[in-house]
C-alpha positions as CSV (number, residue, x, y, z in Angstrom):
1,X,0.2,0.0,0.0
2,X,1.0,3.6,-0.8
3,X,2.1,5.7,2.2
4,X,-0.3,8.4,2.2
5,X,1.2,11.8,1.9
6,X,0.9,14.1,4.9
7,X,0.5,17.9,4.0
8,X,2.9,20.3,6.4
9,X,0.4,22.3,7.4
10,X,-0.9,19.4,9.7
11,X,2.1,19.3,12.0
12,X,2.1,23.4,12.1
13,X,-1.5,23.3,13.4
14,X,0.0,20.7,16.1
15,X,3.0,22.7,16.7
16,X,0.8,26.4,17.1
17,X,-0.3,25.6,20.4
18,X,3.4,25.0,21.8
19,X,4.6,27.9,19.9
20,X,2.2,30.6,21.2
21,X,2.4,29.8,24.8
22,X,6.7,29.4,24.5
23,X,6.7,33.2,22.7
24,X,3.9,34.8,24.7
25,X,5.8,32.8,28.5
26,X,9.3,33.3,27.7
27,X,10.1,35.1,24.6
28,X,8.1,38.2,25.0
29,X,9.3,38.3,28.8
30,X,12.8,38.0,28.6
31,X,12.9,40.7,25.7
32,X,10.9,43.3,27.6
33,X,12.9,42.1,31.1
34,X,16.3,43.4,29.3
35,X,14.0,46.5,28.3
36,X,13.4,47.4,31.6
37,X,16.4,46.8,33.3
38,X,17.6,50.0,31.2
39,X,14.7,52.0,32.4
40,X,13.6,53.0,36.3
41,X,11.1,50.7,36.2
42,X,9.3,49.8,39.6
43,X,5.3,48.9,41.2
44,X,4.5,52.5,40.8
45,X,5.9,52.9,37.5
46,X,2.1,52.7,36.0
47,X,1.2,56.2,37.8
48,X,4.8,58.0,37.4
49,X,6.2,56.2,34.3
50,X,9.6,54.8,33.3
51,X,12.1,56.6,32.1
52,X,15.5,55.5,30.5
53,X,18.2,55.4,32.8
54,X,20.7,53.4,30.3
55,X,23.4,51.3,32.3
56,X,22.5,53.0,35.8
57,X,20.9,49.8,37.5
58,X,24.0,47.4,35.6
59,X,27.0,49.8,37.6
60,X,24.5,50.0,41.0
61,X,24.4,46.2,41.4
62,X,27.8,45.9,40.5
63,X,28.9,48.3,43.5
64,X,26.3,46.7,45.7
65,X,28.1,44.7,47.9
66,X,25.4,42.2,48.6
67,X,24.8,41.1,44.8
68,X,28.9,40.8,44.6
69,X,28.6,38.3,47.7
70,X,25.6,36.5,46.8
71,X,27.4,35.9,43.4
72,X,30.3,34.5,44.9
73,X,28.6,32.5,47.4
74,X,26.5,30.6,44.9
75,X,29.6,30.0,43.0
76,X,30.7,28.5,46.2
77,X,27.5,26.4,47.1
78,X,27.6,25.5,43.2
79,X,31.1,24.1,43.1
80,X,29.7,22.2,46.5
81,X,26.6,20.7,45.1
82,X,27.5,20.1,41.6
83,X,30.3,17.7,43.5
84,X,27.8,16.4,46.5
85,X,25.2,15.4,44.2
86,X,26.9,13.5,41.3
87,X,29.3,11.5,44.1
88,X,26.6,10.3,46.0
89,X,24.0,9.7,43.3
90,X,26.7,8.4,41.1
91,X,27.8,5.5,44.4
92,X,23.6,5.2,44.7
93,X,23.1,4.2,41.4
94,X,26.3,1.8,41.3
95,X,24.5,0.3,44.7
96,X,20.5,-0.1,43.1
97,X,22.3,-1.4,39.7
98,X,24.0,-4.4,41.8
99,X,22.6,-7.8,42.7
100,X,21.2,-6.2,46.4
101,X,18.4,-7.4,47.9
102,X,15.7,-5.4,47.8
103,X,17.3,-2.7,45.2
104,X,13.7,-1.7,43.7
105,X,12.7,-0.5,47.2
106,X,16.0,1.6,47.3
107,X,15.7,3.0,44.2
108,X,12.1,4.3,45.0
109,X,13.3,5.0,48.7
110,X,15.9,7.5,47.0
111,X,13.8,8.7,44.6
112,X,11.3,10.2,46.5
113,X,13.0,13.0,48.5
114,X,12.8,14.8,44.9
115,X,9.0,15.0,44.9
116,X,9.0,16.8,48.0
117,X,8.6,20.6,47.7
118,X,11.4,22.6,48.0
119,X,9.2,24.9,50.5
120,X,8.4,22.2,52.7
121,X,12.0,20.0,52.7
122,X,13.4,23.6,53.9
123,X,11.3,23.6,56.9
124,X,11.8,20.1,57.8
125,X,15.7,20.7,57.9
126,X,15.3,23.6,60.0
127,X,13.7,21.4,62.5
128,X,16.1,18.9,62.5
129,X,19.0,20.7,62.1
130,X,17.9,23.3,65.4
131,X,16.1,21.0,67.2
132,X,16.9,16.9,66.3
133,X,20.3,17.6,65.6
134,X,21.0,19.3,69.0
135,X,18.7,16.6,70.8
136,X,20.6,13.8,69.6
137,X,24.2,15.6,70.3
138,X,23.3,16.0,74.4
139,X,21.8,12.9,74.5
140,X,25.4,11.0,73.0
141,X,27.5,13.5,75.4
142,X,28.1,16.2,72.5
143,X,27.0,19.1,74.0
144,X,29.2,21.7,72.5
145,X,27.4,20.1,69.4
146,X,24.1,20.9,71.2
147,X,24.9,24.7,72.4
148,X,23.3,27.4,70.5
149,X,26.6,28.9,69.0
150,X,27.1,25.3,66.7
151,X,24.1,24.9,65.5
152,X,24.0,24.2,61.4
153,X,22.6,27.3,61.1
154,X,24.2,29.5,63.4
155,X,26.7,30.6,61.1
156,X,27.2,31.3,57.5
157,X,29.7,29.0,57.0
158,X,27.6,25.7,58.6
159,X,24.4,27.5,57.4
160,X,25.5,27.3,53.5
161,X,26.9,23.6,54.6
162,X,23.1,22.7,55.5
163,X,21.9,24.1,52.3
164,X,24.1,21.8,50.8
165,X,23.0,18.5,52.8
166,X,19.7,19.8,51.7
167,X,20.1,20.2,48.3
168,X,21.9,17.0,47.9
169,X,19.5,15.1,49.9
170,X,16.9,16.1,47.5
171,X,18.3,15.9,44.1
172,X,20.6,13.4,44.7
173,X,18.3,10.8,43.7
174,X,16.8,12.2,40.6
175,X,20.4,12.3,39.2
176,X,20.8,8.5,40.4
177,X,18.1,7.7,37.8
178,X,19.7,9.3,35.1
179,X,23.1,7.3,36.1
180,X,20.9,3.9,36.9
181,X,20.1,4.3,33.3
182,X,23.0,4.5,31.4
183,X,25.1,2.0,33.8
184,X,22.2,-0.6,32.5
185,X,22.9,0.2,29.0
186,X,26.5,-1.1,29.4
187,X,26.7,-3.9,27.8
188,X,27.5,-7.1,30.4
189,X,29.8,-8.9,28.0
190,X,32.2,-6.3,28.4
191,X,32.4,-6.5,32.2
192,X,32.0,-10.4,31.9
193,X,35.3,-10.5,29.4
194,X,37.1,-8.2,32.0
195,X,36.4,-10.3,34.9
196,X,37.4,-13.6,33.0
197,X,40.5,-11.5,32.0
198,X,41.4,-11.2,35.5
199,X,40.2,-7.0,36.1
200,X,39.1,-6.4,39.7
201,X,36.0,-4.2,40.4
202,X,37.5,-1.2,40.6
203,X,39.3,-1.6,37.2
204,X,36.0,-2.6,35.6
205,X,34.3,0.7,37.0
206,X,37.0,3.3,35.9
207,X,37.6,1.5,32.7
208,X,34.7,0.3,31.4
209,X,31.8,1.7,33.1
210,X,33.0,5.3,33.6
211,X,33.7,5.5,29.7
212,X,30.4,4.0,28.5
213,X,28.4,6.5,30.8
214,X,30.3,9.2,30.1
215,X,27.4,10.9,28.0
216,X,25.1,10.3,31.4
217,X,28.1,12.8,33.3
218,X,27.6,15.6,30.5
219,X,23.9,15.7,31.1
220,X,24.0,15.4,34.9
221,X,26.6,18.1,35.3
222,X,24.3,20.8,33.2
223,X,21.3,19.7,35.1
224,X,23.0,20.0,38.3
225,X,24.7,23.6,37.6
226,X,21.6,25.0,36.8
227,X,20.2,23.6,39.4
228,X,22.3,24.8,41.6
229,X,22.1,28.4,40.3
230,X,19.0,28.7,40.5
231,X,18.2,27.6,43.7
232,X,15.8,30.0,45.3
233,X,12.8,27.8,47.2
234,X,14.7,25.7,49.8
235,X,17.5,28.8,51.0
236,X,14.1,30.7,51.2
237,X,12.6,28.3,54.0
238,X,15.8,26.6,55.6
239,X,18.1,30.2,55.9
240,X,15.7,33.0,54.5
241,X,19.6,34.3,53.5
242,X,20.5,34.6,57.4
243,X,22.8,34.6,59.3
244,X,24.5,38.0,58.7
245,X,27.7,38.4,57.7
246,X,30.3,41.4,57.3
247,X,31.4,42.0,53.6
248,X,32.8,45.1,52.6
249,X,32.4,47.1,55.1
250,X,28.0,46.0,55.8
251,X,26.4,43.6,57.6
252,X,24.7,41.2,54.4
253,X,22.9,38.5,54.3
254,X,25.2,35.5,54.1
255,X,23.3,32.4,52.8
256,X,21.1,34.7,50.5
257,X,22.1,33.0,47.0
258,X,21.6,34.8,44.0
259,X,17.7,33.7,42.9
260,X,17.0,35.1,46.6
261,X,18.8,38.2,45.8
262,X,17.4,39.2,43.3
263,X,13.9,38.7,44.3
264,X,14.9,40.6,47.5
265,X,15.7,43.7,45.2
266,X,13.2,43.6,42.8
267,X,10.0,42.7,45.5
268,X,11.1,43.5,49.0
269,X,12.9,46.7,48.0
270,X,10.6,47.5,45.2
271,X,13.6,48.0,42.8
272,X,12.3,45.7,39.6
273,X,14.4,47.4,37.0
274,X,17.3,46.6,39.2
275,X,16.4,43.1,40.0
276,X,15.7,42.8,36.1
277,X,19.4,43.7,35.6
278,X,20.8,41.5,38.0
279,X,18.7,38.8,36.5
280,X,19.5,39.2,33.1
281,X,23.5,39.3,34.1
282,X,22.2,36.6,36.0
283,X,21.4,34.8,32.8
284,X,24.6,36.0,30.7
285,X,26.7,34.0,33.7
286,X,25.0,31.3,33.5
287,X,24.6,30.4,29.9
288,X,28.3,31.5,29.5
289,X,29.4,28.5,32.1
290,X,26.6,26.0,30.2
291,X,28.6,26.0,27.4
292,X,32.1,26.1,28.6
293,X,30.7,22.9,30.8
294,X,28.2,21.2,28.1
295,X,31.7,21.9,25.4
296,X,34.3,20.6,28.3
297,X,32.5,17.4,29.3
298,X,31.8,16.5,25.4
299,X,35.8,16.5,25.2
300,X,36.0,14.6,28.1
301,X,33.7,12.3,26.0
302,X,35.7,11.8,23.5
303,X,39.2,11.3,25.2
304,X,37.3,8.5,27.5
């Protein structure tokens, strides 16, 4: 039977709703945001009007110690979170892909935290860090850890570590599933042949499994990079940007990541234009870092 030809208009009919939604929700707001970043736009702009101010919002942002500190602390958080999530997720994937009993239960259990909303997760872990951990520490005799000044959320360094712990606990199960799918696609014959030739578990992992799942590393590194840079909900509910620290001669929020900083300036500070300028700079940096990361990982795939 001859295959019926389809008119190209049919494809556009089905594609049009998606394109319209993409243009209305993504493209138009994006370019409008760029325009507003060069104005004095605020929530009262409708009554007073907006004026073109050029690069004033960008200069003001780059001169603000809170923004510079948020950028630095977000970079540190991203590096730590990427390493923690990917290492733990890969180890979990190796565990649940082995012949361990109940591995399907473990897969579901490790993935469940990813289904919990970030705001709820932050409040739950705030209770754990502020109440449960000190109670356990006091019960086992570690009274210095139970002291108020030694709580996880009491200073900006340990609070940042707390953010990494919560982010890893939430996201590692999702990344584990990607690694698991990649590991399961590795031909069993390769591992069996290497084992017959006398290769040990670590040798097989390093020279067979790792090169075969190199594409998964590119995907997971990209996802964790984007997710870490855009962290907002857990930051709001767990630390709310605190505790305070000194930077540039000012007392500023010690764990206010970049997304929360942009939100605070735009809505709490009622400076939507400056918030948009910071968001656009954030976009440029994130796009550049993502491109470099993907290209680097692609080059590593070829080397492996």
